[in-house]
N, C-alpha and C positions, 0 to 999 in steps of 0.2 A: 414144664411148671405153669400152672395158672395168676397169673399180674396181679388181676382184678381190672385194664382196661380191654376197653371197648370204642373202638374206636370205626364212627363212617364219616362218607360223602352226607353235609346235608343237600338234600333234595332242590335242582334247583339254583345251585350254588357250590364253589369249590374251596367253602371255609366248611375248613375236619369237627365237629363238633366228640370232645373223645366225654367219654364216660369212666367217672375212675370208684372202686364199691372201697368205702372208706371204714374205717372203724378205731385211728386216733393211732391205731400200732405201728411200729415203723416199718413193712410191710406196706400201708397204706399210701406213710410220709413221702414213701423211695417212685410207688407207685404213680405219686400226684409230680416229681421233681420228671419221675422218666415223658408220664403226660403234656408237664413244660420243654423238656425235651421238644415232643415231636411236637407239638407248637411252634417252633422257635422256626420250623420249615416254608410254615403260612400261616398264617390268618383263618382265626377257632377259636373254640371256644372249650374249656374244661368244663362238667356238671360231675359233681362231687358230692357222690349220695352215701348218707352216712348203712353203713345194714350195724345190726344188733345178731347176734347167735344166741338165738332163742335155748338154742341144747344145749348153750356151751351156761348158761342164767341158771338152767338147771339142773344141772351138775352142778357146782357151784353150794347153791342147795342143802344136794341128794349127800353133801358132803359134810356138811358146818360149817364152807370154806365162809362164809356172809349173810347175816341174814335179812326177810325179803325186805321191806326197810332200805335196807345197806345196796343191796342187791339197787334197786328198783329208785336211787336217787340216783348213783352214778353213774345208768347207761342205760336207763327209761326219760 
């Protein structure tokens, strides 16, 4: 299972850079906590990248779960 965490060493440095994809879900909160635990082992930083699943938004519109304006104000 992909946990949304990518980690790499910075060039010319021993400092870790951890990229975490976030969408404000419980899974992304867990990924941020895991990233913090990884950083407890040494110096580094977390980069949080907000992601939006446009396919999810399109599916909501097709199924009349929400209207276009409501989705845009909440997600975009």
